[in-house]
Residue, then its C-alpha position, 0 to 999 in steps of 0.5 A: x256642462x263643460x267643453x272639450x276642445x281639440x285642434x284638428x290641425x295647425x297650429x297644435x295638431x291633436x292638442x286637447x283643452x278641457x274647460x269645466x262648467x264653472x266658466x261663464x265664457x270661453x274666449x278664442x284668439x291670439x289675445x293673452x286673455x284667451x282660454x283657447x290661444x293661437x300663436x301671435x304670428x297667426x294673423x288669420x286669427x284675431x286677438x279676440x276672435x270669438x267666444x262661447x257663452x255658457x247659459x241654460x246648460x249649453x253654450x252660445x256663440x258670441x260672434x263679431x261679423x268681421x271675424x268669421x267662424x264657420x260651422x259645417x261650412x256655413x258662417x256662424x251667427x251671433x247667439x247661435x246654439x253650439x251643438x253637442x259636437x261641432x267642427x268649426x273653422x276660423x276665418x276661412x278655408x285656410x284657417x285653423x280647425x277645431x272640434x268642440x264637444x259639450x260634456x254632460x253636466x247635471x240638470x238645470x232648471x234655469x229660465x232666462x229672459x232675453x229682452x229687446x231682441x228682434x224677432x227671429x225670422x228669416x233675417x236671422x238665418x242669413x243676417x244677424x243685426x246685432x252682436x249682443x252678449x249679456x256679459x257683465x264686468x268682472x274683476x276676474x281675480x275674484x272681484x264679484x259684481x255688486x247686486x243691490x237689493x233694493x190695502x186699505x181701500x176696501x175699508x175706506x169704501x166701507x166707511x164711506x158707505x156707512x157714513x152715507x147710510x147714517x146721513x140717509x137715516x130712516x128714509x127707507x122708502x126713498x132708498x127702496x124707490x131708487x132701487x126699483x128705478x135702477x132695476x127697471x133700467x137694467x134691461x136697457x143697460x144690458x142691451x146697450x152693453x151687448x151692443x157695445x160688446x158686439x161692435x168691437x169684434x165686428x170692427x176688428x173683423x172688418x179691418x182684417x178682412x179689408x187689409x189682409x190681401x195687402x199684407x205680404x209674406x217675405x221669403x228667400x226663394x232658392x233656385x230649386x223653388x224652395x222657400x225659407x222662413x218668413x217676414x212680413x211687408x205691406x203695400x204702401x202708396x208712394x208720392x209719385x203714385x207708384x207702390x212699394x212694400x213697407x217692412x223693417x230695415x232688418x228684413x230689408x237687409x236680407x237682400x244684400x246678404x243674399x247678393x253677397x253670399x256665394x252659397x246663395x247664388x241664384x236665390x232671390x227675395x220674394x214677396x207673396x200675396x195671400x190671395x187665392x188662387x194666384x198667390x201672386x209672387x213678386x221679386x224684391x229688386x232693391x230696398x231703401x232703409x231709414x238712414x237712422x237704422x244703421x246710424x243708431x245700430x252703430x251707436x248702440x254697438x259703441x254704447x254696448x262696449x262702454x256698458x260692458x266695460x263698466x263705463x256706462x249704465x247697463x241697458x239693452x236697446x231695441x233696434x230703432x228707425x227699423x223701417x224700410x221700403x222694398x221695391x219689386x219687379x212689377x209694382x203694378x201687381x201689388x195689392x191695394x195700398x194700406x191707409x195710414x193715420x195722419x202724422x198728427x194722430x200718430x204723434x197723439x198716440x197714448x197708452x191704452x189705445x187698441x192695436x190690430x196686427x196682421x202678419x206672418x208669425x211662424x216661429x214654432x208654429x204649425x199650419x203655415x204654407x209658405x207657398x200659399x200663405x194666410x196671414x194671422x191677426x192679433x190685438x192688444x194695446x199700447x203699453x207705453x211710448x218712449x224714445x229709442x233710448x227708453x225714456x219719454x221726451x215728447x211726441x217728436x222723439x217718442x217713436x218706439x211703441x211698446x205694446x201687448x200684441x202677441x208676436x213671434x219670429x216671422x212677424x217682423x215688419x207687420x203693419x199695426x192698425x188703430x181701430x179706424x183701420x189706419x196704419x200707425x206702427x210696424x212690429x219689429x222686436x219683442x221680449x222672449x224667454x229662453x228655455x232649456x231643451x232636453x238635448x242641451x239646446x234652447x227654445x224661445x218663447x214670448x215672455x208672459x209680460x207680453x211687452x213687445x215693440x214697434x216703430x211708429x209709422x211716420x218713420x216709414x212715411x219719412x222714407x217714402x216722402x224723402x224726409x228722413x235724411x233732413x231729420x238725421x242731424x236732430x237724430x244724431x244730436x239725440x244720440x249724442x245727448x243720450x250718450x252724455x247722459x248715460x255714460x259715467x263720468x270718470x269719477x263715477x266709474x272709479x267709485x263704482x269699481x272701488x266699491x266692488x273691490x272693497x266688497x270683495x276685500x271684505x271692507x272698504x278700509x282694506x282698499x287703498x289708492x296706490x297711484x293715479x295719473x292723467x296722461x295724453x293718449x298720443x303715442x302709437x301702440x304697435x300691438x294695437x295697430x298703432x292706436x294712440x295710447x299712453x303708458x305709465x310705469x308703477x312700482x309695486x312695493x307690497x304684496x296684495x291684490x291690485x286693480x289697474x283701471x283707466x277711463x277716458x276723460x272725454x267719453x272715448x272707448x279705451x282699452x287698458x292693459x298691463x305688462x311686467x317690466x323686465x330687468x333689461x327694460x323690456x316688457x312682457x304681457x301679464x297673464x297670470x291671475x288676471x281677468x282682461x276687460x277693457x277698463x280694469x284688471x286684477x293681479x295678485x302680486x307676490x312678495x318683493x317690489x315689481x314694476x308694472x307698465x300700464x297702457x291705455x289706448x283709444x279704441x274708438x271705432x274708426x271707418x276704414x280709410x278715415x284718420x284716427x281721432x285727435x289724441x285724447x286724455x285718460x286717467x289711470x288708477x292703481x288700487x291695492x286690496x288686502x283680503x280681510x285686511x290680512x298682511x296690511 
């Protein structure tokens, strides 16, 4: 399934671009690597404005929230499906317009598992918490990714029984008496088993019945009274004796989105109690998120860039510190507060313990009335406990609960109880599988592995009790330690890159080092908004395939780019036969010497109004490859 892209006006009225179905990603912007390019002076379009990612017979948008794209007048969110035909506009009313049309290709039976994503609920309608593609580093002149392809118990039992039988010898009478005794005990054992089997459902039913009226549906209410989507929140008692609602931070973010979107003028965020006949509805007036949520999200975004540029391990993380309080206009009308387990009990949670969820899963489910909601319930067990960096390091940091409780979109923020009816966690994310639909779109379905994610509830208590801010220095330290552990050293980075390059060239012997140099990134780069960088000129003497790579020596995010040096000393970007990725480039060089100017620049994110970081150091490598060894 390919694409036909047509400019509907400026800057190239009527121009059509056709993209075949072999391209995994189609990039739009002013950058030289973009498949759909715009003039350098069209500042309303970013250099790397957005992309379309091909998967499952269709395309999905890859969106940066700071670089808006509009579809039918509404902003496109990351991972949104591209319809068969669509008219989009970049940046706003004065931005360029394009018509995109998918061309039909052959059938596909691909099934892709998407992991570690927040549940798709109303927060994804107006707010996307993440911008995560599944891109992998490619040496786009043909450098392929390296793929590493890494009982007898029954006999032992039988042998043991045989040995025991031998030891017993001819004591048949004794064995017979033992059997008669066991047989006589069977009725009593059966009665005990039935009694135990009846206790668990009765206990769970009691937990659900006692707590369900304190678990609210969260919804956007339009001025007309129409309600959209669903999330989940539950009543919590605050230290001052007042009440609020506990939920996820990514659900709480909806309030700011409503308030900041003129198209939702007059809309409000409401919480509805599932208690007939009133179904009390309260307006959410303010929120309080865990301070670690935005901090960890920023860390994850930076790590994602590193991972996609081959400088760190490829890992996708679960949103962390994803808990928040919702304050309503009349808290006295809230239901009874839920009971929380003690902090000691939460820290002592173990794999195998049972969990009970009460919430409002709605995605692809029938039978839910948003105006008169009735919560659903599910049970499962804890499968493991880890930190937000997906490794176990002890109760203090193992705040991510992995579990087998079924859940789907709408259940975000659902409280999860232990078998005593105490809150121990809040559901926030899950594993899903994307299926292709007949119209070329995709459908989400929970993974058969049934491993989903929740935040330990003492994080919410920290927010309610005002303790979260004091713990942030330790959490920031954990992020720094994780970054140091997962980020590759420059030596590891270049070894992995050369390994891939050698594989593509047919043998490691076909790859040779042409140049390497360390440089201080202390010179402003005008075309990168004066980001500090360093440049190195390299002379290519022989034909071949060349890899230009740069890595930071102090774990920064850097961008590497290459330019041809003209006879008059000027430089021009090279866009022939190269694949742009922030850390590596591949170029085929024709016969005869040529001069290439390699630029590395510090692209570490900087808050608006804050100064650029001090000059860092980078190392640059140039490798030459000869496919199959020919022409060496």
